[in-house]
C-alpha positions in Angstrom: 0.2 -7.5 81.6 -0.6 -7.7 77.5 3.0 -8.7 75.8 4.8 -6.7 73.3 4.9 -6.9 69.7 7.0 -9.8 68.1 10.0 -8.5 65.6 7.7 -9.6 62.8 4.5 -8.1 64.0 6.3 -4.9 64.4 7.3 -5.0 61.0 3.3 -5.3 60.2 3.0 -2.4 62.0 5.5 -0.4 60.6 4.2 -1.3 56.7 1.0 0.4 57.7 -0.1 3.6 58.4 -3.5 5.0 61.2 -6.9 5.7 59.2 -9.0 7.9 61.9 -13.1 6.6 62.1 -15.5 7.9 64.3 -12.2 9.1 66.7 -10.5 5.8 66.5 -7.7 4.9 64.8 -7.3 2.0 62.4 -4.4 -0.1 61.1 -4.4 -0.2 57.5 -1.8 -1.6 55.3 -1.9 -0.9 51.2 -0.3 -2.7 48.7 0.0 -0.7 45.8 -0.6 -2.9 42.4 -2.2 -3.6 39.7 -5.8 -4.5 39.1 -9.0 -3.6 41.1 -7.8 -3.4 44.7 -8.5 -6.6 46.6 -9.7 -5.9 49.9 -9.5 -8.3 52.5 -11.4 -8.5 55.9 -10.2 -10.7 58.2 -11.8 -12.8 61.3 -12.2 -13.3 65.0 -9.6 -13.2 66.9 -6.8 -12.0 65.0 -6.6 -9.5 62.4 -4.9 -8.6 58.9 -1.9 -9.7 59.7 -3.3 -12.9 58.6 -3.2 -11.6 55.0 0.8 -11.2 55.3 1.5 -14.9 53.7 -1.5 -13.9 50.7 0.2 -10.9 49.9 3.5 -12.6 49.6 1.9 -14.8 46.7 0.9 -11.3 44.8 3.3 -8.9 45.2 2.2 -6.9 42.2 -1.6 -6.9 43.2 -3.2 -4.3 44.8 -4.9 -4.6 48.0 -5.9 -3.1 51.2 -5.7 -4.9 54.4 -6.8 -3.3 57.7 -7.7 -4.5 61.2 -11.1 -4.1 62.2 -11.6 -1.9 66.1 -11.0 -4.3 68.6 -8.4 -6.6 66.6 -4.9 -6.1 65.9 -3.4 -3.0 66.0 -6.2 -0.6 65.8 -7.7 0.9 68.7 -9.4 -1.5 71.5 -12.0 0.6 73.4 -13.8 -1.0 76.4 -17.2 0.5 76.2 -17.6 0.2 72.7 -20.7 -1.8 71.3 -18.4 -4.2 68.6 -20.9 -4.8 65.9 -20.3 -6.1 62.7 -22.6 -3.2 61.0 -20.2 -0.7 62.4 -17.4 -3.1 61.0 -19.2 -2.8 57.7 -19.6 1.3 58.0 -15.5 0.8 58.6 -14.7 -1.4 55.4 -16.8 1.2 53.2 -15.1 4.3 55.1 -11.3 2.4 54.5 -12.3 1.5 51.3 -13.6 5.3 50.1 -10.7 6.7 51.4 -7.6 4.2 50.0 -8.8 3.0 46.8 -11.3 6.6 45.9 -14.7 8.1 45.9 -17.3 5.1 44.6 -15.2 2.8 44.9 -14.6 -0.8 43.0 -13.1 -3.3 45.0 -13.0 -7.0 45.5 -13.4 -8.6 48.1 -11.9 -11.7 50.1 -13.8 -12.4 53.5 -12.5 -14.6 56.5 -14.5 -15.9 59.3 -16.2 -12.6 60.9 -15.1 -10.9 57.4 -17.5 -12.9 55.8 -20.6 -11.3 57.7 -19.2 -8.0 57.2 -19.1 -9.2 53.8 -22.9 -10.1 53.5 -23.8 -6.9 55.4 -22.4 -5.1 52.5 -23.9 -7.6 50.0 -27.6 -6.3 51.3 -26.7 -2.4 51.1 -25.5 -3.4 47.5 -28.8 -4.7 46.9 -30.5 -1.9 48.5 -29.2 0.3 47.2 -27.5 2.0 49.9 -24.2 0.7 49.7 -21.2 3.5 48.9 -18.8 0.9 47.4 -18.9 -0.7 44.1 -18.1 -4.5 44.3 -16.6 -6.1 41.7 -16.6 -10.1 42.9 -16.8 -11.7 46.6 -14.4 -14.6 47.8 -15.2 -16.4 51.3 -12.9 -18.1 53.4 -14.6 -20.7 56.4 -16.8 -18.6 58.1 -19.8 -19.3 59.9 -22.6 -17.5 58.2 -25.3 -19.7 59.6 -24.4 -19.2 63.0 -26.9 -22.4 64.8 -24.8 -24.8 62.9 -21.2 -23.3 64.0 -19.1 -25.3 66.2 -17.6 -22.8 68.5 -14.6 -24.0 70.3 -15.0 -24.1 74.5 -12.8 -21.0 74.7 -15.7 -19.2 72.4 -18.2 -20.8 74.2 -16.8 -19.4 77.4 -16.8 -15.8 76.1 -19.9 -15.5 75.3 -20.9 -17.0 78.2 -22.4 -14.7 81.7 -18.9 -15.7 82.8 -17.2 -14.1 79.7 -15.4 -11.4 81.3 -14.0 -13.6 83.7 -12.7 -16.0 81.1 -11.3 -13.5 78.9 -9.1 -11.6 82.0 -7.8 -15.0 82.6 -6.3 -15.2 78.8 -2.8 -16.4 78.8 -0.9 -16.9 75.8 -1.0 -20.5 76.7 -4.3 -20.8 76.7 -5.0 -18.8 73.8 -1.9 -21.1 71.8 -4.0 -24.2 72.7 -7.5 -23.2 71.5 -6.0 -21.0 68.4 -3.8 -24.2 67.3 -7.1 -26.5 67.8 -8.3 -25.0 64.4 -5.5 -25.5 62.3 -5.0 -28.9 60.7 -2.9 -31.5 61.1 -1.5 -31.3 57.8 -0.6 -27.6 58.4 -0.1 -27.3 62.0 -0.1 -23.7 64.1 4.0 -23.2 64.1 5.4 -21.3 67.3 6.6 -18.3 65.1 3.1 -17.9 64.2 1.4 -18.8 67.4 3.9 -16.1 69.3 2.6 -13.5 66.1 -0.8 -13.6 67.0 -1.1 -13.6 70.5 1.3 -10.2 70.2 -1.8 -9.2 68.4 -4.6 -10.2 70.3 -2.7 -9.0 73.6 -1.6 -6.0 72.0 -2.9 -3.0 74.3 -4.9 -5.7 76.2 -7.0 -6.4 73.6 -7.4 -10.0 74.9 -9.4 -8.8 77.8 -12.6 -7.3 75.7 -13.0 -10.7 73.9 -15.8 -11.3 75.1 -17.5 -8.0 73.7 -16.0 -8.4 70.1 -17.6 -11.9 70.0 -21.0 -10.7 70.4 -21.3 -10.8 66.4 -22.4 -14.5 67.2 -25.8 -13.1 68.6 -25.3 -10.3 65.6 -25.6 -13.5 63.2 -28.9 -15.2 64.4 -30.1 -11.8 64.9 -29.8 -10.7 61.2 -29.7 -14.0 59.9 -32.9 -13.0 57.3 -31.0 -9.9 55.8 -27.6 -11.5 55.8 -29.0 -15.2 54.7 -30.9 -13.1 52.0 -28.1 -11.1 51.0 -26.1 -14.4 50.5 -28.8 -15.8 48.3 -29.5 -13.3 46.3 -27.0 -10.5 45.6 -26.1 -11.0 42.0 -22.6 -10.6 41.5 -19.9 -13.0 41.1 -19.4 -15.2 44.5 -17.4 -17.3 45.5 -16.6 -19.9 48.0 -13.1 -21.3 49.4 -13.2 -23.7 52.1 -10.9 -25.9 54.5 -12.5 -29.0 54.8 -11.0 -29.9 58.2 -12.0 -26.9 59.8 -13.9 -28.0 63.5 -15.5 -24.7 63.2 -16.9 -23.7 60.1 -16.9 -27.2 58.9 -18.1 -28.7 55.7 -21.7 -29.1 57.0 -21.4 -25.2 57.1 -20.3 -25.0 52.9 -23.4 -27.8 52.4 -26.0 -25.2 54.2 -24.2 -22.0 52.5 -25.0 -23.5 48.7 -28.6 -24.5 50.1 -28.7 -20.9 50.1 -26.8 -20.1 47.2 -26.5 -23.3 44.6 -24.7 -21.5 42.0 -22.1 -20.3 44.1 -18.2 -21.5 42.6 -17.0 -23.6 44.7 -13.5 -25.1 45.7 -12.8 -27.5 48.5 -9.7 -27.5 50.0 -9.0 -31.1 51.5 -6.7 -31.2 55.0 -7.0 -27.7 55.5 -8.3 -25.8 59.1 -10.0 -22.7 59.7 -7.0 -20.4 58.0 -6.6 -21.6 54.4 -4.8 -18.0 53.9 -2.2 -19.2 56.7 -2.1 -22.6 55.8 -2.0 -22.9 52.1 -1.5 -19.1 50.8 -0.5 -20.1 47.8 -3.4 -22.5 46.6 -5.8 -19.5 47.9 -4.0 -16.9 45.7 -4.3 -18.5 43.1 -8.4 -18.3 43.5 -8.9 -14.8 44.3 -11.6 -12.3 43.1 
């Protein structure tokens, strides 16, 4: 049985508004402020709630945070084909709705959000994108999928036993797996763990995790397109990397720099897979 929202995640729900995209309700939090809107793309298995600490550090910055379909407070259809290309369509629609037609946005992306960003870069390169990208910053994403070190839970979800593994997920097993990708210097707190589980399990979302994680195959299938866009996109691209990440490990960062040696890089020692939660102030100082 799914848990209810915590008091903190309920406040996050109330802060946002629903946006309809192709018949699905998408949860969007808009922060009004100055500057080019910062479009925030979250990772797996979490949600836009990851960006809450960052927004607290940037209270006067215009920003748009939303939950991809299947995540957080957005709809979680059981029969949907959860591709990152579809999520890129959603991203363009959200940006257009909240930043305006032909929107110019800066993108901050994490984890699967980095692959959504590379799809947007590919579209921009080919002249068929629907938004204008001012700059992109990426946090710890396994863009070169074959080099990634998925957690045990992720490997199970991707296996033929994935549906069973998803159904068997409990708060205890979630906390153990999720906590393993935080650094020892900034461990997952009990409060954050409770919040994250309440959003993952909202409307039994943990039961479709085996469908959500199919993006790993998509990353391999579209590697030529996405790696090419990462290398060739002419805009301002920077990388901010927690070096204590066991999944998108330092070797992943070096592989990305082989694709694009001119990318600006900030290496964060003693920081794990979620820099925006572990050290939000440091990340806030580096946003595009």
